[in-house]
C-alpha positions as CSV (number, residue, x, y, z in Angstrom):
1,X,19.3,-111.7,-153.0
2,X,16.9,-110.8,-150.2
3,X,13.2,-110.5,-150.8
4,X,12.4,-107.0,-152.0
5,X,9.0,-105.3,-152.1
6,X,8.8,-101.9,-153.8
7,X,7.4,-99.1,-151.8
8,X,4.5,-98.6,-154.2
9,X,3.4,-102.2,-154.1
10,X,0.4,-103.3,-152.0
11,X,0.9,-106.7,-150.3
12,X,-1.7,-108.0,-147.9
13,X,0.0,-108.9,-144.6
14,X,-1.5,-112.4,-144.7
15,X,0.1,-113.2,-148.1
16,X,2.9,-115.9,-148.0
17,X,6.1,-114.5,-149.5
18,X,9.1,-116.8,-150.0
19,X,12.8,-116.0,-150.0
20,X,14.5,-113.9,-152.7
21,X,11.1,-112.7,-154.1
22,X,10.9,-109.5,-156.0
23,X,7.7,-107.5,-156.0
24,X,8.0,-104.5,-158.3
25,X,6.3,-101.2,-158.5
26,X,2.5,-100.9,-158.3
27,X,1.8,-104.7,-157.8
28,X,-1.2,-105.7,-155.7
29,X,-1.1,-109.0,-153.9
30,X,-4.1,-110.5,-152.1
31,X,-4.4,-112.2,-148.7
32,X,-4.6,-115.8,-149.9
33,X,-1.7,-115.6,-152.4
34,X,1.5,-117.6,-151.9
35,X,4.7,-116.7,-153.8
36,X,7.5,-119.3,-153.6
37,X,11.2,-118.6,-153.5
38,X,12.7,-116.6,-156.3
39,X,9.3,-115.4,-157.9
40,X,9.7,-112.0,-159.7
41,X,6.8,-109.7,-160.3
42,X,8.2,-107.0,-162.5
43,X,5.6,-104.2,-162.1
44,X,1.8,-103.6,-162.2
45,X,1.0,-107.3,-161.6
46,X,-2.3,-108.0,-159.7
47,X,-2.7,-111.4,-158.0
48,X,-5.7,-112.3,-155.9
49,X,-7.7,-115.3,-154.7
50,X,-6.3,-118.6,-153.6
51,X,-3.4,-118.4,-155.9
52,X,0.0,-120.0,-155.6
53,X,3.0,-119.4,-157.8
54,X,6.0,-121.8,-158.0
55,X,9.6,-121.0,-157.5
56,X,11.5,-118.7,-160.0
57,X,8.4,-117.9,-162.1
58,X,8.6,-114.4,-163.6
59,X,5.4,-112.4,-164.1
60,X,5.5,-109.3,-166.5
61,X,3.6,-106.1,-166.2
62,X,-0.2,-106.0,-166.3
63,X,-0.8,-109.7,-165.8
64,X,-3.9,-110.6,-163.8
65,X,-3.8,-113.9,-161.9
66,X,-6.4,-115.5,-159.7
67,X,-9.3,-113.2,-160.0
68,X,-13.0,-114.4,-160.2
69,X,-13.6,-116.9,-163.0
70,X,-15.5,-115.6,-166.1
71,X,-18.3,-118.0,-165.4
72,X,-21.8,-116.8,-164.5
73,X,-22.3,-120.1,-162.5
74,X,-19.5,-119.2,-160.1
75,X,-20.9,-118.2,-156.7
76,X,-17.7,-117.4,-154.7
77,X,-16.7,-121.0,-153.8
78,X,-13.1,-121.2,-152.4
79,X,-11.5,-122.5,-155.6
80,X,-7.8,-122.2,-156.4
81,X,-5.2,-121.3,-159.1
82,X,-2.0,-123.3,-158.9
83,X,0.9,-122.2,-161.1
84,X,4.1,-124.2,-161.1
85,X,7.8,-123.3,-161.1
86,X,10.1,-121.6,-163.7
87,X,7.2,-120.2,-165.8
88,X,7.4,-117.0,-167.8
89,X,4.0,-115.1,-167.7
90,X,4.2,-112.2,-170.1
91,X,2.3,-108.9,-170.4
92,X,-1.5,-108.8,-170.0
93,X,-1.8,-112.6,-169.4
94,X,-4.9,-113.6,-167.5
95,X,-5.5,-116.9,-165.5
96,X,-8.6,-117.7,-163.5
97,X,-9.1,-120.2,-160.6
98,X,-11.5,-123.2,-160.8
99,X,-15.1,-123.6,-160.2
100,X,-17.3,-126.1,-158.4
101,X,-18.4,-127.6,-161.7
102,X,-14.8,-128.3,-162.7
103,X,-13.0,-129.7,-159.7
104,X,-12.3,-126.3,-157.9
105,X,-8.8,-125.9,-159.3
106,X,-7.0,-124.5,-162.4
107,X,-3.5,-126.0,-162.6
108,X,-0.5,-124.9,-164.6
109,X,2.7,-127.0,-164.7
110,X,6.4,-126.0,-164.8
111,X,8.6,-124.4,-167.4
112,X,5.7,-122.9,-169.4
113,X,5.7,-119.7,-171.5
114,X,2.6,-117.6,-171.8
115,X,3.1,-114.8,-174.3
116,X,1.4,-111.5,-174.3
117,X,-2.4,-111.6,-173.6
118,X,-2.7,-115.3,-173.4
119,X,-5.7,-116.5,-171.4
120,X,-6.1,-119.6,-169.2
121,X,-9.8,-120.0,-168.1
122,X,-11.3,-121.7,-165.1
123,X,-10.6,-125.4,-164.5
124,X,-8.0,-125.8,-167.1
125,X,-5.3,-128.4,-166.5
126,X,-1.9,-127.7,-168.2
127,X,1.2,-129.9,-168.2
128,X,4.9,-128.9,-168.3
129,X,6.8,-127.0,-171.0
130,X,3.6,-125.7,-172.6
131,X,3.8,-122.6,-174.8
132,X,0.8,-120.3,-175.5
133,X,1.7,-117.7,-178.1
134,X,0.4,-114.1,-178.2
135,X,-3.4,-113.9,-177.7
136,X,-3.9,-117.7,-177.5
137,X,-7.0,-118.4,-175.5
138,X,-8.2,-121.5,-173.6
139,X,-11.9,-121.7,-172.6
140,X,-12.9,-123.5,-169.4
141,X,-12.1,-127.1,-168.6
142,X,-9.4,-127.5,-171.3
143,X,-6.7,-130.1,-170.7
144,X,-3.2,-129.6,-172.3
145,X,-0.5,-132.2,-172.2
146,X,3.3,-131.7,-171.9
147,X,5.3,-129.8,-174.6
148,X,2.2,-128.5,-176.4
149,X,2.5,-125.3,-178.5
150,X,-0.5,-123.2,-179.3
151,X,0.0,-120.6,-182.0
152,X,-0.9,-117.0,-181.7
153,X,-4.6,-115.8,-182.0
154,X,-5.8,-119.4,-181.6
155,X,-8.8,-120.3,-179.5
156,X,-9.6,-123.7,-177.8
157,X,-13.2,-124.7,-177.1
158,X,-14.2,-125.7,-173.6
159,X,-13.6,-129.3,-172.5
160,X,-11.2,-129.9,-175.4
161,X,-8.2,-132.1,-174.7
162,X,-4.9,-131.6,-176.5
163,X,-2.4,-134.4,-176.2
164,X,1.3,-134.1,-175.4
165,X,3.7,-132.8,-178.1
166,X,0.9,-131.6,-180.2
167,X,1.1,-128.2,-182.0
168,X,-1.7,-125.8,-183.0
169,X,-1.1,-123.5,-185.9
170,X,-1.7,-119.8,-185.5
171,X,-5.3,-118.4,-185.8
172,X,-6.9,-121.9,-185.4
173,X,-10.2,-122.6,-183.8
174,X,-9.9,-125.9,-182.0
175,X,-13.3,-127.5,-181.3
176,X,-12.2,-131.1,-181.0
177,X,-9.7,-133.2,-179.1
178,X,-6.2,-133.3,-180.6
179,X,-4.1,-136.5,-180.5
180,X,-0.6,-136.5,-179.0
181,X,2.0,-135.5,-181.5
182,X,-0.8,-134.1,-183.7
183,X,-0.4,-131.0,-186.0
184,X,-3.6,-129.0,-186.2
185,X,-4.5,-125.9,-188.1
186,X,-7.3,-124.0,-189.8
187,X,-10.2,-121.6,-188.9
188,X,-12.2,-124.7,-188.0
189,X,-9.2,-126.7,-187.1
190,X,-8.5,-130.1,-188.7
191,X,-5.7,-132.6,-188.2
192,X,-3.0,-131.9,-190.8
193,X,-0.5,-134.6,-189.9
194,X,2.1,-135.2,-187.1
195,X,4.3,-132.6,-185.4
196,X,7.4,-133.8,-187.1
197,X,9.5,-130.7,-186.1
198,X,8.5,-131.3,-182.5
199,X,9.4,-134.9,-182.7
200,X,12.9,-134.1,-184.0
201,X,13.4,-131.3,-181.5
202,X,12.5,-133.5,-178.5
203,X,14.8,-136.2,-179.6
204,X,12.5,-139.1,-180.4
205,X,14.2,-141.9,-182.2
206,X,13.8,-142.7,-185.9
207,X,12.0,-145.9,-184.9
208,X,9.5,-143.9,-182.9
209,X,8.9,-141.5,-185.8
210,X,8.5,-144.4,-188.3
211,X,6.0,-146.1,-186.0
212,X,4.1,-142.9,-185.4
213,X,3.8,-142.1,-189.1
214,X,2.7,-145.7,-189.9
215,X,0.2,-145.7,-187.1
216,X,-1.2,-142.3,-188.2
217,X,-1.9,-143.6,-191.7
218,X,-3.6,-146.7,-190.2
219,X,-5.7,-144.7,-187.8
220,X,-7.0,-142.2,-190.4
221,X,-7.3,-144.4,-193.5
222,X,-10.5,-144.1,-195.4
223,X,-11.5,-147.8,-194.9
224,X,-13.5,-149.0,-192.0
225,X,-14.6,-147.2,-188.9
226,X,-12.4,-145.3,-186.5
227,X,-13.2,-147.9,-183.8
228,X,-12.0,-150.7,-186.1
229,X,-8.9,-148.9,-187.1
230,X,-8.1,-148.0,-183.5
231,X,-8.3,-151.7,-182.5
232,X,-6.1,-152.7,-185.4
233,X,-3.6,-150.0,-184.5
234,X,-3.6,-151.0,-180.8
235,X,-3.0,-154.7,-181.7
236,X,-0.3,-154.0,-184.3
237,X,1.6,-151.6,-182.1
238,X,0.9,-153.1,-178.7
239,X,4.6,-152.8,-177.7
240,X,5.2,-149.3,-179.1
241,X,5.1,-146.7,-176.3
242,X,4.5,-143.6,-178.4
243,X,1.7,-145.1,-180.5
244,X,0.3,-146.4,-177.2
245,X,-0.1,-142.8,-176.1
246,X,-2.3,-142.0,-179.0
247,X,-4.4,-145.1,-178.6
248,X,-4.9,-144.4,-174.9
249,X,-5.8,-140.8,-175.6
250,X,-8.5,-141.8,-178.1
251,X,-9.9,-144.5,-175.8
252,X,-10.3,-142.0,-172.9
253,X,-13.6,-140.5,-172.0
254,X,-14.3,-137.2,-173.6
255,X,-17.2,-134.8,-174.2
256,X,-15.6,-133.6,-177.4
257,X,-15.3,-135.3,-180.8
258,X,-11.8,-136.3,-182.2
259,X,-10.1,-133.8,-184.5
260,X,-9.5,-135.6,-187.8
261,X,-8.0,-134.9,-191.2
262,X,-10.1,-133.2,-193.9
263,X,-12.2,-135.5,-196.0
264,X,-12.3,-135.2,-199.8
265,X,-15.7,-133.5,-199.5
266,X,-14.3,-130.7,-197.2
């Protein structure tokens, strides 16, 4: 299939358009946009700024990608939005480029699904195979690992990190970092266990699952401090790769607290 640009579309002559790209009716493409091979813009899509979209990504009507960040500190610096390959970006999705205060780039990985009206704010860093359900919202500087699912109508606070294979229940307000493989839910979200369904679907072994469940109980036991329990877990599971992911995640620098289970007083 040759590249096709509908007669009603407005495409700046300076935009870089790959092979087999389809630009549907009433789309508007800015000068600094790059569309890689096989990208499809169905209709009424607006893309501006220094935005690149990877091969075979499909963008649905009324999506807005690459426009000025919703950050009053932004002064027009030449920041970018980088979207990977094989993504599905559904109706009314918005994604903003980075800012000087966040590294100048917003980055989205490959094979992701952004359902209707999802929002990716400035300076977010998303891995591969991420799903944002309808109206899920990421504030600025959020980091999302691979295979994360964020339920509909959920909101993630700025600078929060969500580890790989975690799942966020619908209508959750996530204010704290979520461990890899974590299951989080609630209006003020709390850690409610491990993402057992996700572990099964992704083919983790029974040994991995047993180790993760045991390590979870050790990490969030009522005795001792989190620092003490973390060191005990790291020592006990020093050769277990998946538990090591959680230990490394907790040890990493962060400006946000760690999302933990509800206490008896909650």
